[in-house]
C-alpha positions, -999 to 999 in steps of 0.1 A, spaced: -220 -243 -40 -209 -235 -6 -188 -206 -19 -218 -190 -36 -236 -194 -3 -208 -177 15 -210 -148 -9 -245 -144 -4 -242 -147 34 -220 -117 35 -243 -95 15 -261 -69 37 -288 -57 15 -318 -41 32 -351 -61 38 -376 -56 8 -412 -60 -1 -433 -63 -32 -470 -69 -38 -463 -109 -39 -429 -110 -20 -414 -101 12 -377 -105 17 -360 -104 52 -323 -103 52 -302 -117 80 -266 -132 82 -262 -170 81 -238 -187 105 -221 -218 96 -248 -238 118 -275 -222 98 -263 -239 65 -265 -275 55 -264 -296 21 -294 -313 9 -279 -334 -21 -262 -309 -45 -283 -279 -30 -271 -257 -1 -302 -248 22 -309 -233 56 -308 -259 84 -342 -272 98 -338 -251 130 -329 -218 110 -361 -225 86 -380 -229 116 -366 -196 131 -372 -177 97 -409 -189 97 -415 -180 133 -403 -144 126 -424 -139 94 -454 -161 95 -485 -156 115 -476 -170 148 -500 -196 151 -489 -211 119 -455 -207 127 -461 -225 160 -475 -254 141 -445 -256 121 -422 -255 151 -441 -281 170 -440 -304 139 -402 -300 134 -395 -309 168 -418 -336 170 -403 -352 138 -370 -347 153 -358 -325 124 -347 -300 152 -343 -298 189 -355 -273 213 -318 -263 220 -311 -258 183 -341 -237 180 -330 -213 210 -293 -212 195 -307 -204 161 -330 -176 174 -302 -163 195 -282 -156 166 -309 -132 154 -310 -110 181 -317 -73 171 -331 -87 137 -367 -79 124 -390 -107 138 -367 -119 164 -387 -109 193 -419 -126 178 -399 -158 170 -387 -160 204 -423 -158 218 -435 -184 194 -407 -209 203 -414 -203 239 -446 -221 232 -433 -249 212 -443 -284 225 -437 -315 203 -466 -334 223 -491 -316 200 -499 -338 169 -519 -315 144 -519 -279 133 -552 -272 150 -537 -282 183 -511 -258 177 -534 -230 166 -553 -237 198 -523 -233 219 -516 -199 205 -553 -188 210 -552 -200 245 -519 -181 253 -535 -149 237 -568 -152 256 -555 -163 289 -565 -199 289 -545 -220 313 -520 -242 292 -532 -279 292 -513 -309 291 -511 -322 257 -518 -358 247 -521 -372 283 -533 -407 287 -560 -413 312 -568 -445 330 -597 -455 353 -589 -461 392 -581 -499 382 -556 -488 355 -578 -494 325 -573 -472 297 -600 -444 292 -588 -422 265 -561 -398 252 -577 -362 251 -558 -337 229 -554 -314 261 -558 -322 298 -562 -298 326 -556 -310 359 -590 -297 375 -605 -327 355 -613 -310 319 -605 -327 287 -603 -308 255 -606 -322 221 -597 -304 190 -619 -318 163 -606 -313 128 -622 -331 99 -588 -345 89 -586 -360 124 -615 -383 118 -607 -390 80 -572 -402 89 -586 -425 115 -611 -438 89 -581 -444 63 -562 -464 89 -593 -487 92 -590 -496 55 -603 -466 35 -624 -434 35 -658 -450 33 -691 -442 50 -687 -473 70 -654 -467 82 -661 -431 91 -693 -441 109 -672 -466 130 -646 -439 139 -675 -416 150 -692 -443 171 -657 -452 188 -654 -414 195 -687 -413 211 -679 -444 233 -647 -430 242 -662 -397 254 -690 -415 273 -661 -434 292 -645 -401 300 -677 -386 313 -685 -416 333 -652 -414 353 -660 -378 361 -642 -358 332 -656 -326 318 -652 -328 279 -651 -299 259 -648 -300 221 -638 -272 196 -631 -268 159 -608 -246 137 -632 -218 135 -634 -217 172 -597 -208 176 -593 -189 142 -624 -165 142 -621 -139 170 -654 -139 183 -657 -177 185 -622 -178 200 -634 -154 225 -665 -174 235 -644 -206 237 -619 -190 259 -648 -179 283 -663 -212 283 -630 -231 290 -620 -208 318 -654 -214 335 -651 -252 330 -615 -254 344 -624 -233 372 -655 -255 381 -636 -286 374 -647 -321 370 -648 -352 395 -621 -373 377 -615 -405 393 -584 -421 378 -549 -416 368 -529 -395 342 -500 -412 324 -475 -395 301 -462 -416 275 
């Protein structure tokens, strides 16, 4: 129970590592502990911070983005949790990860992309902005948007499979319709003067491909498009 959790909290054993397990030790404050039914667990904010100080940064960022988007934790709670870990192993990395947290990102691929962009000096896009034409008609909601007129699309397979499932089932017909709709949407954006750049998971996870994507994005952003319309944040 809570008493046992308190006893564990006061222990100051050193961090340990084995071939299959890594144990990081840090004190838990009262704010870091919550009850889930009959089980005492770390709070969502503390769990996110512990992930941020121990997991690969891009994966930790995806967890942080999802936690805030789903309202499991607030940005203020994450900041408070990481402040309590000052001086502990991984705290500096956790702070760097959480500085990039953005609940507007909707998929792990978008979060992985954000980390890669930060690493490779690609300007940070506005995530999930709604684009309308000059008359206010909806054009599309690209994953990333750069003010120079460039839209980015993080194209994971799950993205289109989920869209097909929402149409009634993962069939060849529903998937083909989703892809047709996506092509039509891209055509609308291009006709409005938007430059569209697409990338896959490998383009941000494989170093050589990530570098190539970063060069292309920097070039396209510098060149810009000729967008004639409005940007709306929903």
